[in-house]
N, C-alpha and C positions, 0 to 999 in steps of 0.2 A: 512514528507510531508503528509498533510491531503488530503482527497478525493477531496475537492474543488480545491486545488492547482494542483493536478494531472489533473483534468478536464481542468483547465485553460491552462496548458502546452500543452495538446492535441489540444485544440481549437486554441491556438496561432500558434502552429506548422502547423496545417492544413490551417490556414489563410494565412501564408507566402507561403506555397506550392501552394495553390490555386491561389494566386496572381502571382507567378512566372509562373505557367502553363498557365494562361490566357494571361500573357505578352508574353509567348512563341508563343501562337496562333497568336497574332498580328504580331510578328516578322516573323512568317512563311507566313502570308498573304502578308507581304512586300517583300517576296522572299529571306529572309536571314535565316541563321542557328542560332537558339536560343542558342544552346550550345556554339557556338563560341562567340556570343554576350555576354553571361553571363561570359564566361572566360575572355573576354576583360574587363569587369567591375572589376574583381579581379586583372587583370594586372594593371589597372589604379590606384589601391589603394595600390599597393605593396604587395598584397596577392599571386601573382603569377609572375614568371619572364617574362620579355618582351624579344622580339627577340634581341634587341640591346638597348644600353643606350648611351646618350650623355656624354660629359665631366663632371666629378664630380657627376654623377648620378648613382644610383644602385637601386636594389629592396628595400634596407633598407631606402634609401633617399625618395623613393616614399611612404614608410610606415610612415616615420616621418611626411611627408606632410599630409598624411591622418589623422594621430592623431591630427595634428594641425587643420584640417578641422572638425574633430569630436568634439573637445572641446566645441565650442559654443553650439552645439546641446545638449550636456549633461546638460548644465545649463538651456537651453531653455525648454527641456522636463521636467526637475525637477521643473522648475517654473510652468509649466502647471499642474504637479501632485499635488503640494501643494494646488493650487486653487481647483482642482477637489476633493481633500479629504474633502474640506469644502463645497462641493456642488456648487462651482462657476466655470465658464468657462472663462478663460483668453485668449481671442482671440487676444488681443492687444500686444502679446509678441514681434512681429516684430517692432511695434512702440516704445515700451519701450527699445528695443535694440538700435534703432536708436537714441532716445533721450539721452540714456546713452553714446553711442559712440560719439555723437556730443559734449556733454558737456565735456567729458573726453578729447576729441581732442583739443578743443579750450582753455581749462584751463591748461592741462598738456602736451598734445601732441606737442604743439608748444612752450613749455617753454624750458629753457636751464638747467633744473634741472638734477642732476646726476641720473644715472640709479637706484641706490639704493633707491632714494626718489621718482623718477618719476613713476616707475612701481607700487609700492603699492598705491601711491596716485591716479593713474589712475583707479585702481580697486575700491578704496574707493569712488571716485567721481561718477563712473558709477553705483555702488551699491546704493548710496544715491539718484541719479536721478531716477533710476528705482523704488526704494522704494516709493518716493514721488508720482510718476505717479500711481503706484499700489494702494497706500493708498487713492488717490483721487477717483479711480474707486470704491474701497470698501466703501468710505464715501457716494458717490452718490447712491450706492446700498442700504445702510441701511437708510440713512437720507431721500431720496426722492423716494426710491423704483425704481430707474432707472436700468433697466436690464444691467448687466455688459457686456453682448455681445454688446449691442447698444453703451454704453459709450466707450468701448474699440475700437470699429471700428471707432467711430467719432474721438477719440483721435489719432488713427492711421493716419487719414487724416490730422489732425491739425499738428501733429509732422512732418509728411512727408513734407508738404508744407512750414512750418516755417523754418525747417532746410535747405530745398532747397533754400529758399530766402537768408538766411545768407551765405550759401556756394557760391552761384552764385554771390553775391554782394561783399563779403569780403574775402572768403577763396578759391576761385576757382583756379585750376591749368590751365593756358591757353592752355596747350598742351593736357592733358588727359580729360579736362572738368570735372574732379572730384575735391574733396577737395585737398588742398595742402598736400603732404605726411607728416606724423609726423616725429619727430626726432627719431632716432634709440634708444636713451636712454629711451624713453617712450614706446617702442614697447614691447608687452607681448609675442612675439615670437622671439627667438634668430634666426635671419634669416641668412641662408647660412653659418652655422658654419662649418668650415673645420675640419673634423676628419678622419684621415687615408686616406687622399686624396679624400674624398667624402664630399659633401656639404649637411648638414642637416638643417631642420627647426625644432627647438626644442620648443614646446609650454609650456610656464611656467604655464599656467592656467590649464593644464591637471591634475596635482597633486591636485590643488585647487578644481577641479571638483570632484575628488574621495573623498576628505575630506568633501565637501558639501553633497555628497550623504550619507556618513556615519552619518553626523550630522542630516540630515533630517530624516533618518531612525530611529535614536535614539529618536529624538524629537517626532515623530509620535507614536512610539510603547512603549516608556518607560517614558513619562512625562505626567503630568496632562494636560498641555496645549495642547499637541498633541491629547489627548483623547477628549478634548473639541472641537477641530477643527473637528475631525471625527464625534463626536456626532452632531455637528451643520450641517454637511453635510448629515447625515442620516435623521434627523428630527429636524428642528429648533424649532418647538413648544415644542416637548418633551424635547429638550435640555434646552430651556428657563425655563420650569417648574422644571427641575432638578437642576437649579441654575447656568447654564452656561451663561456667558455674551455674548450673541449672537452678539451684536453690536461689541464688541471688537474682537470676533473670525473672523467676516467677514472682518473688516478693517485690522486687523493684518495679516490675511491669504493673502489678496491681496497685502499687503505691502511686505511680505516675497516673494511672487510670483514675484512682480515687482523688488525686489532687485536681485533675481536670474536671471531674464531677463536682468537686467542692467549689471550684470557680464558677461552674454552671449554676450551682445553688445560690451563690451570693449575687450573681447577675440576675437571677430570677427573683429571689425573696427580698433583696435589697436594691433591685433595679427595676424590673418590669412591675413587680408588686412591691409594696412597702410593708407587708405584714405576712403572717403565716396562718393558714387555715388548719385548725387541729384535726387530727385523725385522717388526713388526706395526703396521699402520695400522688404528686402530679404525674401526668402521663408523659411528660417530656423524656424522662429516663427510659421509658419503654418504647416510645416512638423513635428514640435515638438508635435503637437496634435496626429498625427499618431503614433509617437514613444511612447508617453505617454499611448495611448490606447492599443497599442501592448504590452507594458511593464506592463499593469495592474496598472499603477500609483505607482509602487514600484521601488525604486532605482535600485535594482539588475536587474529587468526586463527591466527598462529603458536603462541601460547600454548595455544589449544584443541587444535590439531593435534598439537603436541608432547606434550601430556598424553595424547592417545589413542595415538599411536605408541609412546611409551615404556611404556605399560601392556603392550603386546604384547611389547616387547623385555625388559622387566624381569621380567614374569611367565612368560617362556618356560621358565626352569629349573624352576619349581614345576609348571607344566603338564606338562613332560616327566616329572617324577617321579611325579605323581599320575595323569595320564591315559595314561601309557605312550607318549607321542608324542615324536618327536625334536624337540629344541629348534630345529632349522632350520625347523620349521613356522612359527615366528614370523617368520623372514626371508621365507618365502613370502608370508605375509599382508602384511608391510610392502612387499614388492615389488609385490603386487597394488594396494596403495594408491597407490604411486608410478605404476604404469601407468595406473590410472584417473584419477589427478590430472593426469597429462600430457595427458589428453584433455578436461580441463575447458573449455579455450578453445573447442574444437570444439562441445561440447554447449551452451555459453553462446551461441555464435553461432547455433546452431539454434533455441534458445529465443527469442532476440531476434528472429529472422526470423519465427518463429511468432507472437510477440506483435504485431509490426508488421502482419502479415497480418490478424490478428484485429481490430486497431484499425482497419485500412483497411476491412474488411467492416462493422464497426460504424458507421463514419462514412458509408459508402455507404448502409447501411440507414436511418440517421437522415436522410440527404438525401432519399431516396425518400419517407419518411414525411412530411417537412415540405413536399414539393413541392406537393400539392394545396392545402394551406392557403395557401401563398405565392401560388399562381395566383388563388385566390378573393379573397385580399386585394388583389392587383393589379387584378383586375376591379372590385372594389368601389370602389377609388380612382379608376378610369377613369370609372365611372358617376357617381361623386360630382362629378368634374371637369366632365363633360358637363352635368350638371344645373345646376351653377353658371354655366356659360357661357350656357345657354339663358335663365336668369333675368336675367342681365346684358343680353342682347339685347333681351328684352321691356321692360326698364326704359328702354333707350335709345329704342325705338320710341315708348313712351308719352311 
């Protein structure tokens, strides 16, 4: 582990601690115990035991539900990281998730295909839908120099209202006012599986998320294409002069980012949930930015950061019921993490300068300490040379 990585771990840890401490201050202002509230978050995710459980429930069933909730975030944060590596900011992840979830729902979710065919096909449809939306954003960026943030936000609105129109006119459930639930054969979560008398939610996409992280890590660190993406993100002009096809890097990077967001969408709308709520963009795509920043856009860091952030999101409901706090307090804490994570680069720069100054002072002190010894050594060598010269002169006279 190099010095830069050590500095980052320190800053990330302090960011999380600072966020939790500030959140604790808000909880104290509301007259509640922050330690109890934070413990309730762990209980709501299956990280700590509850006082009692209903039929078919246990700490492990809560944990399996948490992993199911975590899976879309892993894909969404990885999507954000791929774009950031190329110097792009994909703020349209939630819209891409919705587009992918809707297309997979209407094409596969309502079909009568067997599970062996429906589940892989749902992932493929979602991935292709997200890929097309992401590629469109990349093409607009390169061809017309339209900022990807602007085009992403506009596409978020377009996707949100177009899907809402079709759901409310063709696929609405009259009772829930959401889209009609999909068939179980197409669902990417094995829902309420009975094992040992307990009912578990087993997310099929979790293993796929781990594989995706390994593939992205390998692509970025060990392939020429990954190097081109990172070079484009660092300096597009220099990358272009070095022979990198910047146009391809921008478009393909956003396409890969969109594809990962699409898989996040199907694991959410056809996994954790089995329907779509009209006119709603889920917060997962926006929280993924905090996760990505906190994880330094690295797959391993993203996994740890997602694990932490989703504890806050998932446990919010249980914390609200037990501690008497509003569930929005979880959003406040997540927002604080995002705010402090955004300042990571500043603090890392400060720490780097401090370490450089410390190293310079140490080197200067070492030079002063070695100075007298070096002078004595030089004087000794001069005396030795003089003595040798005198001996030679005496021998010549003799």
